[in-house]
C-alpha positions as CSV (number, residue, x, y, z in Angstrom):
1,M,125.8,-36.1,-27.4
2,I,123.0,-38.2,-28.8
3,D,121.0,-39.7,-25.9
4,F,117.7,-41.4,-26.6
5,S,117.0,-42.5,-23.1
6,L,113.8,-41.2,-21.5
7,S,113.7,-39.2,-18.4
8,D,112.1,-40.9,-15.3
9,A,109.0,-38.7,-15.7
10,H,108.6,-39.4,-19.4
11,D,109.0,-43.2,-18.8
12,E,106.4,-43.1,-16.0
13,L,104.1,-41.3,-18.4
14,R,104.8,-44.0,-21.1
15,Q,103.9,-46.7,-18.6
16,S,100.7,-44.8,-17.6
17,V,99.7,-44.7,-21.3
18,R,100.3,-48.4,-21.6
19,R,98.2,-49.2,-18.6
20,F,95.4,-46.9,-19.9
21,I,95.4,-48.6,-23.3
22,E,95.5,-52.1,-21.7
23,T,92.6,-51.5,-19.3
24,E,90.4,-48.9,-21.0
25,V,90.9,-49.1,-24.7
26,L,91.9,-52.6,-25.8
27,P,88.7,-54.1,-24.4
28,L,86.7,-51.8,-26.7
29,E,88.1,-53.5,-29.8
30,A,86.5,-56.8,-28.9
31,S,82.9,-55.8,-29.5
32,A,81.4,-54.8,-32.8
33,D,79.0,-52.5,-30.9
34,N,81.9,-50.1,-30.3
35,Y,82.6,-49.5,-34.0
36,D,81.0,-47.1,-36.4
37,E,80.0,-47.9,-39.9
38,H,83.5,-47.0,-41.1
39,E,85.3,-49.3,-38.7
40,N,86.5,-46.7,-36.3
41,I,85.5,-46.2,-32.6
42,S,82.0,-44.8,-32.5
43,L,81.7,-41.3,-31.3
44,D,79.4,-42.1,-28.4
45,V,81.9,-44.6,-27.1
46,L,84.8,-42.2,-27.7
47,K,83.5,-39.3,-25.6
48,P,83.7,-40.9,-22.2
49,I,87.0,-42.5,-22.9
50,R,88.4,-39.1,-23.8
51,E,87.1,-37.7,-20.5
52,K,88.9,-40.5,-18.6
53,A,92.2,-39.7,-20.5
54,K,91.9,-36.1,-19.5
55,Q,91.3,-37.1,-15.9
56,Q,94.3,-39.3,-15.8
57,G,96.6,-36.7,-17.3
58,L,97.1,-38.5,-20.7
59,W,95.6,-35.8,-23.0
60,A,97.0,-33.8,-25.9
61,P,100.7,-34.7,-25.4
62,Q,101.8,-32.2,-28.2
63,C,100.1,-29.1,-26.7
64,R,101.2,-26.6,-24.1
65,T,100.3,-27.2,-20.5
66,D,98.5,-23.9,-20.2
67,R,96.2,-25.1,-23.0
68,G,95.5,-28.4,-21.2
69,G,98.2,-30.5,-22.9
70,L,101.3,-32.2,-21.7
71,Q,103.9,-30.2,-23.7
72,L,106.1,-33.1,-24.5
73,P,109.2,-32.9,-26.7
74,L,109.1,-35.0,-29.8
75,T,111.4,-37.6,-28.3
76,A,109.0,-38.2,-25.4
77,C,106.1,-38.1,-27.9
78,A,107.8,-41.0,-29.7
79,A,107.4,-43.2,-26.6
80,F,103.9,-41.9,-25.8
81,Y,102.5,-42.3,-29.3
82,E,104.0,-45.8,-29.7
83,E,102.2,-47.0,-26.6
84,A,99.0,-45.1,-27.6
85,N,98.8,-47.0,-30.9
86,R,99.1,-50.4,-29.3
87,S,95.3,-50.1,-29.8
88,I,93.8,-49.2,-33.2
89,F,91.6,-46.7,-31.2
90,G,94.4,-45.4,-28.9
91,P,95.6,-42.1,-30.5
92,V,92.1,-40.6,-31.0
93,C,91.3,-41.4,-27.4
94,L,94.3,-39.4,-26.2
95,N,93.9,-36.6,-28.8
96,C,97.1,-37.4,-30.7
97,A,95.7,-38.8,-33.9
98,A,96.0,-37.3,-37.4
99,P,95.0,-34.9,-38.8
100,D,94.3,-33.0,-35.5
101,D,97.8,-33.8,-34.2
102,G,99.6,-32.0,-37.0
103,N,97.1,-29.1,-37.2
104,M,97.5,-28.4,-33.4
105,R,101.3,-28.4,-33.8
106,V,101.3,-25.9,-36.6
107,L,98.7,-23.6,-35.1
108,E,100.6,-23.5,-31.9
109,L,103.8,-22.7,-33.7
110,I,102.6,-20.0,-36.1
111,G,99.1,-18.8,-35.1
112,T,98.5,-15.4,-33.7
113,E,97.1,-15.3,-30.1
114,Q,93.6,-14.6,-31.5
115,Q,93.9,-17.5,-33.9
116,K,95.0,-19.8,-31.2
117,T,92.1,-18.8,-29.0
118,Q,89.5,-19.2,-31.8
119,W,90.9,-22.0,-33.9
120,L,93.4,-24.0,-31.8
121,Q,91.9,-24.2,-28.3
122,P,88.7,-26.0,-29.3
123,I,90.7,-28.7,-31.0
124,V,92.9,-29.1,-28.0
125,D,89.9,-29.3,-25.8
126,G,88.4,-32.0,-28.0
127,D,85.3,-29.9,-28.7
128,V,85.9,-29.9,-32.5
129,A,87.9,-31.9,-35.1
130,S,90.0,-30.4,-37.9
131,A,91.3,-31.0,-41.4
132,F,94.2,-30.0,-43.6
133,A,93.0,-29.2,-47.1
134,M,95.9,-29.3,-49.5
135,T,95.7,-32.3,-52.0
136,E,94.0,-31.8,-55.3
137,P,92.9,-33.9,-58.3
138,H,95.0,-33.8,-61.4
139,P,96.4,-31.5,-62.6
140,G,96.5,-29.9,-59.1
141,G,98.9,-30.4,-56.3
142,G,99.6,-33.7,-54.5
143,S,103.0,-34.6,-53.2
144,D,104.2,-31.4,-55.1
145,P,102.4,-28.5,-53.4
146,G,103.8,-26.2,-56.1
147,M,101.1,-27.6,-58.5
148,I,98.2,-26.4,-56.3
149,N,95.5,-24.8,-58.5
150,T,92.9,-23.7,-55.9
151,K,93.0,-19.9,-56.1
152,A,92.4,-17.2,-53.5
153,T,91.7,-13.7,-54.7
154,L,91.8,-10.7,-52.3
155,T,89.1,-8.0,-52.6
156,N,88.5,-5.4,-49.8
157,G,90.2,-7.4,-47.1
158,V,88.4,-10.7,-48.0
159,W,89.8,-13.7,-49.8
160,R,87.5,-15.5,-52.3
161,I,88.3,-19.1,-52.8
162,K,87.7,-21.1,-56.0
163,G,88.9,-24.7,-56.6
164,R,88.8,-28.3,-55.6
165,K,90.5,-30.6,-53.1
166,W,90.3,-34.3,-52.6
167,F,91.3,-37.1,-50.1
168,I,91.0,-34.5,-47.3
169,T,91.2,-36.6,-44.2
170,G,88.4,-36.0,-41.6
171,A,86.7,-33.4,-43.7
172,G,83.2,-34.9,-43.1
173,H,83.6,-34.5,-39.3
174,A,85.8,-31.4,-39.1
175,H,84.7,-28.0,-37.9
176,H,88.1,-26.2,-38.4
177,F,90.0,-26.3,-41.6
178,I,93.5,-25.2,-42.7
179,L,93.4,-24.5,-46.5
180,M,96.3,-24.1,-48.9
181,A,95.5,-21.9,-51.9
182,R,97.4,-20.1,-54.7
183,T,97.7,-16.3,-54.3
184,S,100.2,-15.7,-57.1
185,D,102.2,-17.5,-59.8
186,D,105.5,-17.1,-57.9
187,A,107.3,-20.5,-57.8
188,R,108.3,-20.1,-54.1
189,K,105.9,-17.5,-52.7
190,G,102.7,-18.4,-54.6
191,L,100.8,-20.2,-51.9
192,T,99.1,-18.9,-48.8
193,A,97.5,-20.7,-45.9
194,F,94.0,-19.8,-44.5
195,L,91.6,-20.9,-41.8
196,F,87.9,-21.4,-42.2
197,H,84.9,-23.0,-40.4
198,R,82.6,-25.6,-41.8
199,D,79.5,-23.4,-41.3
200,Q,80.8,-20.8,-43.7
201,P,79.0,-20.7,-47.1
202,G,80.7,-21.0,-50.4
203,W,82.1,-24.6,-50.2
204,H,80.6,-28.1,-50.0
205,I,81.7,-31.7,-49.8
206,E,81.2,-33.3,-53.2
207,R,81.6,-36.8,-51.9
208,R,83.1,-39.0,-49.2
209,I,85.6,-41.1,-51.3
210,P,85.2,-44.8,-50.7
211,I,88.6,-46.3,-49.7
212,M,90.0,-49.7,-48.7
213,G,89.4,-48.6,-45.1
214,P,89.2,-48.5,-42.2
215,E,88.7,-44.8,-42.0
216,E,89.3,-41.8,-39.7
217,H,86.2,-40.0,-38.5
218,G,85.0,-37.9,-41.3
219,G,86.5,-40.0,-44.0
220,H,88.5,-38.8,-47.0
221,C,86.5,-36.2,-48.9
222,E,86.4,-34.3,-52.2
223,I,85.7,-30.7,-51.6
224,V,84.5,-27.9,-54.0
225,F,85.1,-24.2,-53.3
226,D,82.8,-22.0,-55.2
227,G,83.1,-18.7,-53.6
228,L,84.1,-19.3,-50.0
229,E,85.0,-16.0,-48.4
230,I,87.8,-15.8,-45.7
231,K,88.7,-12.6,-43.9
232,D,92.3,-11.6,-44.1
233,E,92.6,-11.9,-40.3
234,N,92.2,-15.7,-40.8
235,R,95.3,-16.0,-42.9
236,L,98.2,-17.9,-41.4
237,L,101.6,-16.1,-41.6
238,E,102.1,-13.7,-44.5
239,V,100.8,-13.8,-48.1
240,G,103.1,-16.2,-50.0
241,D,104.2,-18.2,-46.9
242,G,102.0,-21.2,-47.7
243,L,104.9,-23.4,-48.8
244,K,106.6,-22.6,-45.5
245,V,103.4,-23.6,-43.6
246,T,103.3,-27.0,-45.4
247,Q,106.9,-27.7,-44.5
248,M,106.4,-26.7,-40.9
249,R,103.3,-28.9,-40.6
250,L,104.2,-32.0,-42.7
251,G,107.7,-32.7,-41.4
252,P,106.7,-33.4,-37.8
253,A,103.4,-34.9,-38.9
254,R,105.2,-37.5,-41.0
255,L,107.3,-38.4,-38.0
256,T,104.3,-38.7,-35.6
257,H,102.7,-41.0,-38.2
258,C,105.8,-43.2,-37.8
259,M,105.6,-43.1,-34.0
260,R,102.0,-44.4,-34.2
261,W,102.7,-47.0,-36.9
262,L,105.5,-48.5,-34.7
263,G,102.9,-49.1,-32.0
264,L,100.7,-50.9,-34.6
265,A,103.6,-52.9,-35.9
266,K,104.5,-54.1,-32.3
267,R,100.8,-55.0,-31.8
268,C,100.9,-57.2,-34.9
269,M,104.0,-59.0,-33.6
270,E,102.5,-59.3,-30.1
271,I,99.4,-61.1,-31.6
272,A,101.4,-63.3,-33.8
273,N,103.9,-64.3,-31.1
274,E,101.1,-65.1,-28.7
275,Y,99.5,-67.4,-31.3
276,V,102.6,-69.3,-32.4
277,Q,103.6,-70.0,-28.8
278,K,100.3,-72.0,-28.3
279,R,99.4,-73.3,-31.8
280,E,100.8,-76.8,-32.6
281,G,101.1,-78.6,-35.9
282,F,102.5,-82.0,-36.6
283,G,103.6,-82.3,-33.0
284,V,105.6,-79.1,-32.9
285,K,104.6,-75.6,-31.7
286,L,104.7,-73.0,-34.5
287,G,107.0,-70.9,-32.3
288,D,109.6,-73.6,-32.2
289,R,109.9,-73.8,-36.0
290,E,113.0,-72.1,-37.4
291,S,111.0,-70.6,-40.3
292,V,108.7,-68.8,-37.8
293,Q,111.5,-67.7,-35.6
294,L,113.2,-66.1,-38.6
295,K,110.1,-64.2,-39.5
296,L,109.7,-62.9,-36.0
297,G,113.4,-62.1,-35.6
298,E,113.5,-60.1,-38.8
299,L,110.4,-58.2,-37.8
300,A,111.8,-57.4,-34.4
301,H,114.9,-56.1,-36.1
302,D,113.0,-53.9,-38.5
303,I,110.9,-52.4,-35.8
304,Q,113.9,-51.6,-33.7
305,V,115.6,-49.9,-36.7
306,G,112.4,-47.9,-37.2
307,R,112.4,-46.8,-33.5
308,L,116.0,-45.6,-33.8
309,L,115.3,-43.7,-37.0
310,V,112.3,-42.1,-35.5
311,M,114.0,-41.1,-32.3
312,H,117.0,-39.7,-34.2
313,A,114.7,-37.5,-36.3
314,A,112.7,-36.4,-33.2
315,W,116.0,-35.5,-31.4
316,K,117.1,-33.4,-34.3
317,L,113.7,-31.6,-34.6
318,D,113.7,-31.0,-30.8
319,A,117.1,-29.3,-31.3
320,G,115.7,-27.0,-34.0
321,D,116.9,-28.8,-37.1
322,Y,114.4,-29.4,-40.0
323,A,115.7,-33.1,-40.1
324,R,114.3,-33.5,-43.6
325,K,116.4,-36.4,-44.6
326,E,116.0,-38.1,-41.2
327,V,112.2,-37.7,-41.4
328,S,112.2,-39.1,-45.0
329,S,114.4,-42.1,-43.9
330,A,112.0,-42.9,-41.0
331,K,108.9,-42.5,-43.2
332,I,110.2,-44.9,-45.8
333,H,111.3,-47.6,-43.3
334,V,108.5,-47.4,-40.8
335,A,105.7,-47.4,-43.5
336,N,107.2,-50.5,-45.0
337,T,107.8,-52.1,-41.6
338,L,104.1,-51.6,-40.7
339,H,103.0,-53.3,-43.9
340,K,105.4,-56.1,-43.3
341,A,104.3,-56.5,-39.7
342,A,100.7,-56.8,-40.6
343,D,101.4,-59.2,-43.4
344,T,103.6,-61.4,-41.1
345,G,100.9,-61.3,-38.4
346,V,98.2,-62.5,-40.8
347,Q,100.5,-65.2,-42.3
348,L,101.5,-66.6,-38.9
349,C,98.0,-66.6,-37.5
350,G,96.6,-68.1,-40.7
351,A,92.9,-68.1,-41.1
352,R,92.5,-66.5,-37.7
353,G,94.6,-63.6,-38.8
354,Y,92.6,-63.2,-42.0
355,S,89.4,-63.2,-39.9
356,K,88.0,-60.4,-37.8
357,D,88.8,-62.4,-34.6
358,T,91.9,-60.2,-34.2
359,P,92.6,-56.6,-35.4
360,L,95.3,-57.9,-37.8
361,E,93.1,-57.7,-40.9
362,W,92.1,-54.1,-39.9
363,I,95.7,-53.2,-39.5
364,Y,96.6,-54.9,-42.8
365,R,94.2,-52.7,-44.7
366,Y,95.1,-49.6,-42.8
367,A,98.9,-50.3,-43.3
368,R,98.7,-50.0,-47.1
369,Q,98.0,-46.3,-46.9
370,A,101.2,-45.7,-44.9
371,R,103.4,-46.0,-48.0
372,L,101.3,-43.2,-49.7
373,V,100.2,-40.6,-47.1
374,D,102.3,-37.6,-46.5
375,G,104.5,-38.4,-49.5
376,A,104.8,-41.8,-51.2
377,D,107.9,-43.9,-50.7
378,E,109.3,-42.8,-54.1
379,V,109.0,-39.1,-53.2
380,H,111.0,-39.6,-50.0
381,K,113.6,-41.6,-51.8
382,M,114.0,-38.8,-54.3
383,V,114.4,-36.4,-51.4
384,L,117.2,-38.6,-50.0
385,S,118.9,-38.8,-53.4
386,R,118.8,-35.0,-53.7
387,F,120.4,-34.6,-50.4
388,Y,123.1,-37.1,-51.3
389,Q,123.8,-35.3,-54.7
390,Q,124.2,-32.1,-52.8
391,S,126.3,-33.3,-50.0
392,G,128.2,-36.5,-51.1
393,D,129.8,-38.3,-48.2
394,D,128.6,-35.5,-45.9
395,F,125.2,-37.1,-46.2
396,W,126.3,-39.4,-43.3
397,Q,128.1,-36.8,-41.2
398,W,128.1,-37.1,-37.5
399,G,126.4,-34.5,-35.4
400,V,128.9,-32.3,-33.5
């Protein structure tokens, strides 16, 4: 039976997250002094807030309790992350922001005990940040990891890396990296995943790529590998299992993006609704105008559809299913809903929405990346088409 209701404990946790965001995090958005030069929360402000989150038991929801996390199933994470991203700063304050979130999940799932101690635990503790180095400039791999050109060559138990990556989120701030590289020309078993530390020689950041912004800590960087050496003990899974690693990491990561985006979409609606209930024009409150009500009603509908898509995919992942088509459906819908919510918020708030008096313009710029990251809309629509071609009417089968 499909049941998306939260347990009492998980709902109490959700409410605790909401209170923490309301009292500790939202006030930080109001002062320019709390932002860094890339429009994220400054690191000196972030550190004490993270300590408060740990003290209140709101830290690392995706990680095991014996590592200091909350060990939530994805269905509970859906509620937690949605509340966390009521604030633009929320997820990073609670250690559930990308790319660390996805990296912690995959390291817990497939890392050896030694790798978890060395590479995972410091991320869980918040002592270091991490990055996932997969995407490459043309003609390398992007949405299609099979096109990856960065090469890893094994000599005497050491892998030597040559190649280039770009748009690597957080690379300028990260200490721990997961790297995807080509180890053979095999179509399915040609990639392998590795771990390396930022202090190792043989690689450098070519540039921090300017983007529309705002940015995650560490930006989006272009990286050159010109002889980085990685010990074989720092390989993830077996040689040739790189494609499997990307699938294991990116599926849940796409869904947790959606969880956070729903929080931002709801925040946009919250700001817009508060404004139209007070603002008057030509003797009528904006909120009493049918045209405004239609916009808000349609947005509320789209957000609720997104929540159900996300929860369904989370439920299937928790049950051990890959949920590929469910994740793709959620990714398409929620990314577009976030963009629509930000646009609607700006439109209804008018000049105030376009200004920096609210976070709407911040969210508006951030929202545009949602339809690109972790697979563009078009890629996910192709995935759904492929599933339909393979299964026909069984595409819509009921779970039994």
